[in-house]
C-alpha positions as CSV (number, residue, x, y, z in Angstrom):
1,X,-0.1,-0.4,0.3
2,X,1.3,3.8,-0.9
3,X,0.9,6.2,1.2
4,X,1.0,10.3,-0.5
5,X,2.8,12.9,0.6
6,X,-0.1,14.5,2.0
7,X,-1.1,11.2,4.4
8,X,2.2,11.3,5.5
9,X,2.3,14.9,6.5
10,X,-0.9,14.3,8.2
11,X,0.6,10.5,10.1
12,X,3.7,12.4,11.1
13,X,1.5,15.3,12.7
14,X,-0.7,12.7,14.7
15,X,1.5,11.6,17.9
16,X,0.3,10.5,21.1
17,X,0.0,13.4,23.9
18,X,2.1,12.4,27.0
19,X,0.2,12.0,30.2
20,X,0.3,15.0,32.3
21,X,-1.2,17.5,29.9
22,X,-4.3,20.4,30.7
23,X,-6.7,17.5,30.5
24,X,-5.4,15.5,33.1
25,X,-4.4,18.5,35.3
26,X,-8.0,19.3,35.0
27,X,-9.2,15.4,35.6
28,X,-12.5,16.5,33.6
29,X,-15.1,13.4,34.3
30,X,-17.5,12.5,31.8
31,X,-21.1,11.0,31.9
32,X,-23.9,10.2,29.1
33,X,-27.7,10.2,30.5
34,X,-30.8,9.0,28.4
35,X,-33.7,10.8,28.3
36,X,-35.2,9.8,31.6
37,X,-31.5,11.1,33.2
38,X,-30.1,7.5,33.7
39,X,-26.5,7.2,33.2
40,X,-25.7,5.1,30.4
41,X,-21.6,6.1,30.2
42,X,-19.6,6.6,33.1
43,X,-15.6,7.4,32.7
44,X,-12.6,6.4,35.0
45,X,-12.1,9.9,35.2
46,X,-16.0,10.6,37.1
47,X,-15.0,7.4,38.7
48,X,-11.7,8.9,40.2
49,X,-13.4,12.5,40.9
50,X,-16.9,11.3,42.8
51,X,-15.9,7.7,43.7
52,X,-18.5,5.6,41.9
53,X,-17.2,2.4,39.9
54,X,-19.2,1.9,37.1
55,X,-20.7,-0.9,38.2
56,X,-22.6,1.4,40.8
57,X,-23.1,4.3,38.8
58,X,-24.8,2.6,35.5
59,X,-28.1,2.7,35.0
60,X,-28.7,4.9,38.3
61,X,-30.8,7.6,37.9
62,X,-27.8,10.8,38.5
63,X,-30.3,12.9,40.2
64,X,-31.0,10.9,42.7
65,X,-27.1,8.7,42.8
66,X,-25.2,12.7,42.7
67,X,-27.6,15.3,43.9
68,X,-28.9,16.0,47.5
69,X,-32.8,16.5,48.1
70,X,-32.6,20.2,48.3
71,X,-31.4,20.9,44.7
72,X,-33.6,17.5,43.0
73,X,-36.2,19.9,41.2
74,X,-33.9,22.5,40.0
75,X,-31.8,19.8,38.9
76,X,-34.6,17.8,37.2
77,X,-35.7,21.6,35.5
78,X,-32.1,22.3,33.9
79,X,-31.9,18.1,32.5
80,X,-35.0,19.0,31.2
81,X,-34.3,22.7,29.8
82,X,-31.0,21.1,27.8
83,X,-32.8,17.9,26.5
84,X,-35.8,20.1,25.4
85,X,-34.1,22.9,23.4
86,X,-30.3,21.5,23.0
87,X,-29.0,24.6,24.3
88,X,-25.9,23.8,26.3
89,X,-25.7,24.4,30.1
90,X,-22.4,26.1,31.9
91,X,-22.2,26.3,35.4
92,X,-21.4,24.9,39.0
93,X,-23.4,23.1,41.1
94,X,-22.6,20.8,44.5
95,X,-22.4,16.9,43.8
96,X,-22.6,14.1,45.9
97,X,-19.5,12.0,46.5
98,X,-19.7,8.0,46.8
99,X,-18.2,9.2,50.5
100,X,-20.7,11.0,51.5
101,X,-18.9,14.7,50.8
102,X,-20.0,17.1,48.5
103,X,-17.6,18.8,46.1
104,X,-18.3,22.0,43.8
105,X,-18.0,20.7,40.2
106,X,-17.6,22.8,37.3
107,X,-19.8,21.5,34.7
108,X,-20.5,22.0,30.4
109,X,-23.6,19.8,30.1
110,X,-25.2,19.4,26.5
111,X,-27.6,17.0,24.3
112,X,-26.2,14.9,22.2
113,X,-27.9,12.7,19.3
114,X,-27.2,9.3,17.8
115,X,-27.4,8.1,13.9
116,X,-31.1,6.8,15.1
117,X,-32.3,10.0,16.2
118,X,-32.3,9.2,20.0
119,X,-31.2,12.2,22.3
120,X,-28.4,11.6,25.0
121,X,-27.3,14.3,27.7
122,X,-23.2,14.9,28.1
123,X,-22.0,16.1,31.1
124,X,-18.3,16.9,31.4
125,X,-17.1,17.8,35.0
126,X,-14.0,19.0,36.7
127,X,-12.9,20.3,40.3
128,X,-13.9,23.6,40.5
129,X,-11.6,24.6,43.3
130,X,-9.3,22.7,40.3
131,X,-10.3,25.0,37.8
132,X,-10.0,28.3,39.5
133,X,-6.6,27.2,40.2
134,X,-6.0,26.5,36.5
135,X,-7.2,29.8,36.0
136,X,-5.3,31.8,38.3
137,X,-1.8,30.0,37.3
138,X,-3.0,31.0,33.8
139,X,-4.0,34.2,34.0
140,X,-1.0,35.5,36.5
141,X,1.3,33.5,33.6
142,X,-0.1,35.7,30.9
143,X,0.3,38.6,32.8
144,X,4.1,37.7,33.9
145,X,4.8,37.6,30.6
146,X,3.0,40.7,28.9
147,X,3.8,43.4,31.6
148,X,7.0,41.8,32.0
149,X,10.1,44.5,31.2
150,X,12.0,41.4,30.2
151,X,12.1,40.0,26.8
152,X,10.5,36.8,26.7
153,X,10.1,35.0,23.5
154,X,8.9,31.0,22.6
155,X,11.3,29.3,19.4
156,X,10.3,25.9,18.2
157,X,13.0,23.3,17.3
158,X,14.0,25.3,14.0
159,X,14.6,28.1,15.8
160,X,11.4,30.4,14.8
161,X,9.6,32.1,16.9
162,X,5.9,31.1,18.0
163,X,5.2,33.6,20.7
164,X,6.7,37.2,21.7
165,X,5.9,39.6,24.4
166,X,4.9,43.3,24.6
167,X,8.8,43.7,25.6
168,X,10.2,42.0,23.0
169,X,7.7,43.9,20.8
170,X,9.3,47.2,21.6
171,X,13.3,46.0,21.7
172,X,13.1,45.1,18.1
173,X,10.6,47.1,16.8
174,X,8.6,43.9,15.1
175,X,4.9,43.1,16.5
176,X,4.0,39.7,18.1
177,X,2.8,38.9,14.7
178,X,5.3,39.7,12.6
179,X,7.8,37.6,15.1
180,X,5.9,34.6,13.9
181,X,7.8,32.3,11.6
182,X,10.9,34.2,11.4
183,X,14.7,32.9,12.8
184,X,16.0,34.3,15.6
185,X,18.7,36.2,13.3
186,X,16.4,37.9,11.5
187,X,14.2,39.3,14.0
188,X,17.2,40.8,15.9
189,X,20.3,40.5,14.0
190,X,22.8,39.8,16.3
191,X,26.2,41.2,15.6
192,X,27.2,37.5,15.5
193,X,24.0,35.5,14.9
194,X,25.6,32.3,14.1
195,X,27.1,32.0,18.0
196,X,24.1,32.6,19.0
197,X,22.1,30.1,17.0
198,X,24.5,27.8,17.9
199,X,24.0,28.4,21.3
200,X,20.2,27.9,21.1
201,X,21.1,24.6,19.2
202,X,22.8,23.1,21.6
203,X,20.8,24.4,24.5
204,X,17.7,22.3,22.7
205,X,19.9,19.2,22.2
206,X,21.3,19.5,25.8
207,X,18.6,20.5,28.1
208,X,21.3,22.4,30.2
209,X,20.1,26.2,30.0
210,X,22.8,29.6,29.5
211,X,22.1,32.1,31.6
212,X,23.9,36.2,31.1
213,X,25.1,35.5,27.8
214,X,26.3,38.9,26.4
215,X,25.1,39.6,22.8
216,X,24.9,43.2,20.8
217,X,23.4,44.3,17.8
218,X,20.9,46.5,16.8
219,X,17.4,46.4,15.7
220,X,15.0,47.8,14.0
221,X,13.5,49.8,16.8
222,X,17.0,51.9,17.0
223,X,18.9,51.2,13.7
224,X,21.7,54.0,14.2
225,X,22.7,51.7,18.2
226,X,24.8,49.7,18.8
227,X,22.7,47.8,21.9
228,X,24.0,45.1,24.1
229,X,21.6,42.5,26.1
230,X,21.7,39.6,28.4
231,X,20.1,36.4,27.4
232,X,19.3,33.8,28.9
233,X,18.0,30.5,27.1
234,X,16.4,27.3,28.4
235,X,14.5,24.3,26.7
236,X,11.0,23.6,27.5
237,X,9.5,20.4,28.3
238,X,5.9,19.1,29.0
239,X,5.1,17.5,32.3
240,X,6.1,13.9,30.1
241,X,9.3,15.1,29.4
242,X,8.6,16.2,25.7
243,X,10.9,19.1,24.7
244,X,7.7,21.9,23.3
245,X,11.0,24.5,22.1
246,X,13.2,27.2,23.5
247,X,12.5,29.7,25.9
248,X,14.7,33.2,25.1
249,X,14.8,36.1,27.7
250,X,16.8,39.6,27.0
251,X,17.4,41.9,29.1
252,X,18.9,45.5,28.4
253,X,22.1,46.1,29.2
254,X,23.1,48.9,27.2
255,X,23.0,51.7,29.8
256,X,25.1,48.9,31.5
257,X,27.2,48.5,29.0
258,X,28.1,52.3,28.3
259,X,29.0,52.7,31.9
260,X,31.0,49.9,31.8
261,X,32.9,50.8,28.5
262,X,33.1,54.0,30.0
263,X,35.0,52.8,33.3
264,X,37.2,50.6,31.2
265,X,37.8,53.6,29.4
266,X,38.7,55.6,32.4
267,X,40.9,53.0,33.3
268,X,42.5,53.3,30.4
269,X,43.3,56.6,30.4
270,X,44.5,57.0,34.0
271,X,46.9,53.7,32.2
272,X,48.1,56.2,30.4
273,X,48.8,58.8,32.3
274,X,50.3,56.7,34.9
275,X,52.2,55.4,32.4
276,X,53.4,58.8,30.8
277,X,54.2,60.0,34.4
278,X,56.9,56.9,34.5
279,X,58.4,57.6,30.8
280,X,58.1,61.1,29.9
281,X,61.4,63.0,31.4
282,X,63.4,59.9,32.2
283,X,66.4,62.2,31.4
284,X,67.2,66.1,31.1
285,X,67.9,65.7,27.1
286,X,65.3,67.3,25.0
287,X,64.9,65.1,22.2
288,X,64.2,62.2,24.7
289,X,62.1,63.8,26.5
290,X,60.1,64.7,23.6
291,X,60.3,61.4,21.6
292,X,59.1,60.0,25.2
293,X,55.9,61.6,24.6
294,X,55.2,61.0,21.7
295,X,55.6,57.0,22.5
296,X,53.7,57.4,24.9
297,X,50.6,58.8,22.7
298,X,51.2,55.8,19.7
299,X,49.1,53.8,19.2
300,X,47.0,54.2,22.5
301,X,45.9,57.8,21.1
302,X,47.3,58.6,17.9
303,X,48.7,56.9,14.8
304,X,51.4,59.4,14.4
305,X,52.5,61.8,16.8
306,X,54.7,64.7,16.7
307,X,55.9,67.0,18.9
308,X,57.1,70.4,18.1
309,X,58.3,73.9,20.3
310,X,58.9,77.1,19.2
311,X,62.3,78.1,17.9
312,X,62.4,81.7,19.9
313,X,61.6,79.9,23.0
314,X,64.8,76.9,22.3
315,X,66.3,80.7,21.9
316,X,65.6,82.0,24.8
317,X,63.2,84.5,23.6
318,X,59.6,85.5,24.6
319,X,57.2,83.9,22.3
320,X,55.0,86.1,19.7
321,X,50.8,86.1,20.3
322,X,50.3,86.2,16.6
323,X,51.2,86.4,13.6
324,X,53.5,83.1,11.8
325,X,55.5,80.6,13.8
326,X,59.1,79.8,13.1
327,X,58.9,76.0,14.7
328,X,61.0,73.4,15.1
329,X,60.6,69.5,15.3
330,X,61.9,67.2,18.1
331,X,60.3,64.1,17.2
332,X,58.3,62.3,15.0
333,X,56.7,58.9,15.8
334,X,54.5,56.3,14.3
335,X,52.6,53.4,14.9
336,X,54.0,51.9,11.1
337,X,55.7,53.2,8.2
338,X,53.9,55.9,6.8
339,X,53.5,59.2,4.3
340,X,52.7,60.9,7.4
341,X,56.0,60.9,9.0
342,X,57.4,62.1,5.7
343,X,54.5,65.0,5.5
344,X,56.3,65.7,8.6
345,X,58.7,68.2,9.5
346,X,62.3,66.3,10.4
347,X,63.5,65.9,13.9
348,X,65.7,69.5,14.2
349,X,64.5,71.2,11.4
350,X,62.9,74.4,11.7
351,X,59.6,75.6,9.2
352,X,57.5,78.6,8.7
353,X,53.7,78.1,9.4
354,X,51.7,80.8,8.2
355,X,49.4,82.1,10.8
356,X,46.2,79.9,8.8
357,X,47.8,76.9,9.8
358,X,46.4,74.8,12.8
359,X,49.4,74.1,14.7
360,X,50.3,77.7,14.7
361,X,46.4,78.7,15.6
362,X,47.3,76.4,18.8
363,X,50.1,77.8,20.2
364,X,49.1,81.3,19.6
365,X,45.7,80.5,21.6
366,X,47.1,78.6,23.9
367,X,44.1,76.3,23.3
368,X,44.0,72.5,21.4
369,X,42.7,72.5,18.2
370,X,40.2,69.6,17.1
371,X,39.6,68.7,13.6
372,X,37.2,65.2,13.7
373,X,36.9,64.6,10.1
374,X,39.4,66.2,7.7
375,X,38.9,67.1,4.5
376,X,40.4,68.3,1.4
377,X,40.5,71.9,3.2
378,X,41.6,71.5,6.7
379,X,44.4,69.0,5.4
380,X,46.4,72.6,3.6
381,X,45.6,73.6,7.1
382,X,47.7,71.1,8.8
383,X,50.0,70.7,6.3
384,X,53.2,72.7,5.9
385,X,52.5,73.1,2.2
386,X,51.1,71.2,-0.7
387,X,53.2,68.3,-1.2
388,X,52.7,67.6,2.8
389,X,48.7,67.8,2.1
390,X,49.3,65.1,-0.6
391,X,50.7,62.9,1.8
392,X,48.6,63.1,4.4
393,X,45.6,62.4,2.1
394,X,47.5,59.3,0.5
395,X,48.3,58.1,3.9
396,X,44.3,58.5,4.8
397,X,44.8,61.1,7.4
398,X,41.3,61.9,8.6
399,X,41.4,63.4,12.0
400,X,43.8,65.2,13.7
401,X,44.8,66.9,16.8
402,X,47.2,69.7,18.2
403,X,47.3,69.8,22.0
404,X,49.6,73.0,23.4
405,X,52.7,72.0,25.6
406,X,52.3,74.8,28.5
407,X,54.9,75.2,30.8
408,X,55.6,77.7,33.8
409,X,52.7,79.8,32.2
410,X,54.6,79.7,28.9
411,X,53.4,78.0,25.2
412,X,56.6,76.0,24.5
413,X,54.6,74.4,21.3
414,X,52.3,71.4,20.5
415,X,52.4,68.2,19.8
416,X,50.1,67.4,16.5
417,X,48.1,63.7,16.5
418,X,47.0,62.0,13.7
419,X,45.1,59.2,12.8
420,X,45.0,57.1,10.2
421,X,44.3,53.5,10.8
422,X,42.4,54.0,14.0
423,X,38.7,54.6,12.1
424,X,37.0,56.4,15.1
425,X,37.9,60.4,15.2
426,X,39.2,62.4,17.5
427,X,36.3,63.0,20.5
428,X,36.5,65.2,23.2
429,X,37.4,62.6,25.7
430,X,40.6,62.3,23.7
431,X,40.8,65.8,23.6
432,X,41.0,66.3,27.5
433,X,43.4,63.3,27.9
434,X,46.4,64.7,25.1
435,X,45.6,67.8,26.8
436,X,46.4,65.9,30.4
437,X,49.6,64.3,29.1
438,X,51.1,67.4,27.4
439,X,50.5,69.6,30.7
440,X,52.3,66.6,32.6
441,X,55.3,66.1,29.0
442,X,56.0,70.0,29.2
443,X,56.8,70.6,32.7
444,X,59.5,68.0,31.4
445,X,59.9,69.0,28.2
446,X,61.0,73.0,29.8
447,X,63.1,71.1,32.6
448,X,65.1,69.9,29.4
449,X,65.2,73.3,27.9
450,X,66.1,75.0,30.5
451,X,68.9,72.5,31.4
452,X,70.0,72.6,27.6
453,X,70.6,76.5,28.1
454,X,72.3,76.6,31.2
455,X,74.7,73.8,29.8
456,X,75.0,75.5,26.9
457,X,76.2,78.9,28.7
458,X,78.5,77.3,30.8
459,X,80.3,74.7,27.8
460,X,80.3,78.9,26.6
461,X,82.0,79.9,29.9
462,X,84.1,76.8,30.0
463,X,85.8,77.0,26.9
464,X,85.9,80.7,26.7
465,X,88.0,80.6,30.1
466,X,90.3,77.6,28.4
467,X,93.6,78.8,26.1
468,X,92.6,78.9,22.7
469,X,95.9,79.8,21.0
470,X,99.3,78.4,23.1
471,X,102.5,80.8,23.1
472,X,105.2,78.8,21.3
473,X,106.7,77.3,25.1
474,X,110.7,77.6,25.0
475,X,111.8,73.9,24.4
476,X,108.5,72.4,23.8
477,X,106.1,70.7,21.3
478,X,102.2,71.2,23.0
479,X,98.6,69.6,22.0
480,X,95.7,69.5,23.7
481,X,92.2,68.9,23.7
482,X,88.9,69.5,25.9
483,X,85.8,67.6,25.6
484,X,83.1,67.9,27.4
485,X,80.6,65.9,28.6
486,X,77.2,64.0,26.6
487,X,74.8,66.3,26.2
488,X,72.4,64.9,28.9
489,X,75.2,65.9,31.1
490,X,76.3,68.9,32.9
491,X,78.9,70.5,32.0
492,X,81.7,69.9,34.2
493,X,85.1,71.8,35.7
494,X,87.5,70.3,33.7
495,X,90.9,72.6,32.8
496,X,94.6,72.7,31.1
497,X,96.8,75.3,30.7
498,X,99.9,76.4,28.9
499,X,101.8,79.3,30.9
500,X,105.2,80.7,30.2
501,X,107.4,82.1,33.0
502,X,109.7,84.3,33.1
503,X,113.0,82.8,33.5
504,X,112.5,80.6,30.1
505,X,110.2,78.3,32.2
506,X,107.1,75.9,31.1
507,X,104.0,75.6,33.7
508,X,101.5,72.8,32.8
509,X,99.0,72.7,34.1
510,X,95.8,70.0,34.2
511,X,92.7,70.5,36.5
512,X,89.5,69.0,37.6
513,X,87.2,71.1,39.4
514,X,84.2,68.5,41.5
515,X,80.7,69.2,40.4
516,X,79.2,70.6,37.3
517,X,77.4,73.5,35.5
518,X,78.1,77.3,35.6
519,X,79.1,77.3,39.0
520,X,81.9,75.0,38.8
521,X,82.7,76.7,35.3
522,X,82.7,79.7,37.0
523,X,85.1,78.2,39.9
524,X,87.5,76.7,37.1
525,X,87.7,80.3,35.8
526,X,88.8,81.7,39.2
527,X,91.2,79.0,39.6
528,X,92.5,79.3,36.4
529,X,93.6,82.6,36.9
530,X,95.1,82.3,40.4
531,X,97.4,79.5,39.1
532,X,98.6,81.7,36.2
533,X,99.1,85.3,38.7
534,X,101.2,82.4,40.8
535,X,103.3,80.4,38.3
536,X,104.9,84.4,37.4
537,X,105.8,85.2,40.9
538,X,108.5,82.2,40.9
539,X,106.6,79.8,43.4
540,X,107.8,75.8,43.4
541,X,104.5,73.5,42.2
542,X,104.7,72.5,45.7
543,X,103.7,76.2,46.8
544,X,101.7,77.0,44.0
545,X,99.3,74.2,45.4
546,X,99.2,75.4,48.5
547,X,97.9,78.6,48.1
548,X,95.4,77.2,45.2
549,X,94.6,75.2,48.4
550,X,94.1,78.0,50.4
551,X,91.9,80.3,47.5
552,X,89.8,76.6,46.9
553,X,88.8,76.7,50.4
554,X,87.2,80.0,50.9
555,X,85.0,78.9,47.9
556,X,83.6,76.1,49.9
557,X,82.0,73.7,49.5
558,X,84.1,73.6,45.7
559,X,86.9,71.4,45.9
560,X,89.7,70.7,42.7
561,X,92.3,68.0,42.0
562,X,95.4,69.6,39.9
563,X,98.9,68.5,38.8
564,X,101.0,70.9,38.5
565,X,104.3,70.9,36.3
566,X,107.3,73.3,35.7
567,X,109.7,72.6,32.9
568,X,113.0,74.2,32.4
569,X,114.5,73.8,29.0
570,X,117.9,75.0,30.2
571,X,118.3,71.6,32.7
572,X,116.1,70.1,30.8
573,X,114.5,68.8,34.2
574,X,110.7,68.9,35.2
575,X,109.5,69.3,39.2
576,X,105.8,68.4,39.4
577,X,103.2,67.9,42.1
578,X,99.7,66.8,42.4
579,X,97.2,67.3,45.0
580,X,94.9,64.5,44.4
581,X,95.0,64.3,40.6
582,X,96.1,61.1,38.6
583,X,99.7,61.1,37.6
584,X,101.1,62.6,34.5
585,X,102.5,59.7,31.8
586,X,106.3,59.9,31.0
587,X,107.3,58.3,27.7
588,X,111.2,58.7,27.6
589,X,113.0,59.2,23.9
590,X,113.3,55.3,23.0
591,X,111.8,53.8,26.1
592,X,108.4,52.4,27.6
593,X,105.3,55.0,29.0
594,X,105.4,54.8,32.5
595,X,103.4,56.9,35.5
596,X,105.0,59.1,37.2
597,X,105.3,58.0,41.0
598,X,104.2,61.2,42.8
599,X,102.8,61.8,46.3
600,X,98.9,62.1,45.6
601,X,98.3,64.8,48.1
602,X,95.0,65.9,49.0
603,X,92.5,67.7,46.7
604,X,92.3,71.4,46.5
605,X,90.4,73.0,49.3
606,X,90.7,70.2,51.5
607,X,92.6,72.5,53.7
608,X,95.9,72.3,56.1
609,X,97.2,69.4,54.0
610,X,101.3,70.1,52.5
611,X,102.2,69.2,49.3
612,X,105.7,68.0,47.9
613,X,107.0,68.5,44.2
614,X,109.3,65.9,42.7
615,X,112.0,66.4,39.9
616,X,112.7,64.2,36.8
617,X,114.8,64.6,33.9
618,X,112.8,65.4,30.7
619,X,115.4,65.5,27.3
620,X,114.8,65.9,24.3
621,X,112.3,63.5,22.5
622,X,110.6,63.0,25.6
623,X,107.1,63.6,26.3
624,X,105.1,64.4,29.1
625,X,100.6,63.9,29.0
626,X,98.3,65.2,31.8
627,X,94.8,64.5,32.1
628,X,91.4,64.4,33.5
629,X,90.0,60.9,34.9
630,X,87.0,61.3,32.1
631,X,89.8,59.9,30.0
632,X,90.6,57.3,31.6
633,X,87.5,56.4,34.3
634,X,84.7,53.6,33.7
635,X,81.5,52.1,35.4
636,X,83.0,48.8,34.2
637,X,86.5,48.4,35.0
638,X,89.0,49.5,37.8
639,X,91.0,52.4,37.0
640,X,94.1,50.4,36.6
641,X,93.4,48.6,34.5
642,X,91.9,51.8,32.4
643,X,95.4,53.3,33.6
644,X,97.6,50.1,31.7
645,X,95.2,50.3,28.9
646,X,96.9,54.5,28.7
647,X,100.2,53.3,28.5
648,X,99.8,50.7,26.1
649,X,98.0,53.3,23.7
650,X,101.4,55.5,24.0
651,X,103.4,52.6,23.4
652,X,102.4,53.7,19.8
653,X,104.3,56.5,17.6
654,X,102.0,58.5,16.2
655,X,103.6,61.1,13.6
656,X,102.5,64.4,15.7
657,X,101.0,65.2,19.2
658,X,97.9,65.9,17.4
659,X,97.1,62.9,16.2
660,X,98.4,61.3,19.4
661,X,95.5,63.3,21.2
662,X,93.2,62.0,18.8
663,X,93.9,58.7,19.0
664,X,93.4,58.5,22.9
665,X,90.0,60.2,22.9
666,X,89.0,58.2,19.8
667,X,90.2,54.4,21.8
668,X,89.9,55.8,25.5
669,X,86.8,57.4,25.7
670,X,83.1,56.5,25.4
671,X,81.4,59.1,22.9
672,X,78.5,59.4,25.7
673,X,80.7,59.1,28.5
674,X,78.9,61.5,31.5
675,X,82.6,63.5,32.6
676,X,84.8,66.2,30.6
677,X,88.3,65.6,29.4
678,X,91.2,67.9,29.7
679,X,94.1,66.2,28.3
680,X,97.8,68.3,27.1
681,X,100.4,66.6,25.7
682,X,104.1,67.8,25.6
683,X,107.6,67.2,23.9
684,X,110.8,68.1,24.1
685,X,112.1,69.6,21.0
686,X,115.0,68.2,19.9
């Protein structure tokens, strides 16, 4: 026998209902009476409800069996009306049970007719209290669903909507009817619909609920706004365990989500500011400090950052408040290679910016300039020239922010921020954060600027006090070098001098004032002047140092080391005395270099310590090397090792003293060394 497709579908739609359905909950009893009122049919539910077995009920007059005397006439009249008119009667009526008690039953009575035209009365009854409870439960469930602020829905096994409550209608901007038959991802377009539906299928399969699943998306109710929901899924089953579908609850968490996102952004901003406090200003080097500021902002705040200062500020002149600006770039940092770097001014380069440029407006008004969306016109106001504007457009620069660098009430310059890869425009929050970073960094930049000015002043003073041209000393060839400390350190107080004496001799001096800066340079100048004066009155080296010790003590708290020697060409001897200084190196003609064995003496300024001098031969071709500790001292090697290295280098002959000086500096001194170097070499002419 073949079954058609329609029959197959009808067969599939017919299934055995599990026990425990609504009919079972109500316990509806059925009884059939003939025209005389005798019980012709009696259901098992009637037996359970009233207690009479079929044997006890069938054939009996229903009114005599089930109704008290006081209601007997009323029941007969109602029975006659139903059988006579065919109208259904429904109501509540007390019925006597087998145990003698009465139960209030909810009745539905109707007339039946068989194929022979005979009439019967069908009575359907259920316990009134049970029915009231079911009605209350149903009404409560409906009200809970309809009045709940939580979006509720029921989906079938195919994940299509079967029901939706009013709250879900409002959330999705769709009526309940518009929900029906749609898939979940169609009615509520989650950002990740596939993952959500996968979770739904898992709950249908396993029966394990999923609670608080975070989802995001947009709905027809508010298509321009991203929203967030907390979604819970649980499988619906009837009392027999048959799967009915899937229940979905949605709680709108958008405000909470936004608050959390804002809190996270605030934490991120605080972390960035804290990081800036640690990373910016690690040195007093101006360029390094500017680069540290730029690196803090990339890529957290911008894709490209440039730190610029006013040229007038760098030169110690007050900045103007109007007109074009001459701006010098200090640092440019990018998250990746980009034409924006080429469009920016290279560090160390000064460029003129017209009064219409945005950075000019920023430094002139001391106010941030923010352009959320750059167009061709605003790009031209950002860039230095048309070529730079083209490079910015090529790189995809779409948002710009300039924030002034203000320290001690003066505008130093600005930090320029550009976004290319980050799709979001600069916001007010970004501007506030950039201003906070700029305010913290500006003080560090200003400190580095002031330190540079002070260092340059000290260096100028230092060099002005050193001899520029050596007088041709009798019988000697002389070469000298002075190298200041690396740019991130202050200038020290190292000096050297070659002083011709009245009797034809020559004083050779190298000294080192402890400390740094302008004060050290000034003290060095005073000691050098005093040394020149004392040298010309014919004092022995030890006597000169004794007088210098007294002078230095009056300059408290300054101290200095010094080596002082006098060469006598008539007798080819040299008399030397030291005050806490490293010993000179003597290189005899044709012999190995050696350190002079001299009493070290105390540094100048200690006071009360006697000095002595040593005399040694210094004949034709002999060389004498005087130096400060900056030439040989390092942090990773002891002084004896470094002095050995100096002697080894001096074993190698050089064509001239000038070349010897250069080679010693090249081989022994690290360019980033933190100390000054003074070097003086003398050779007795043949």
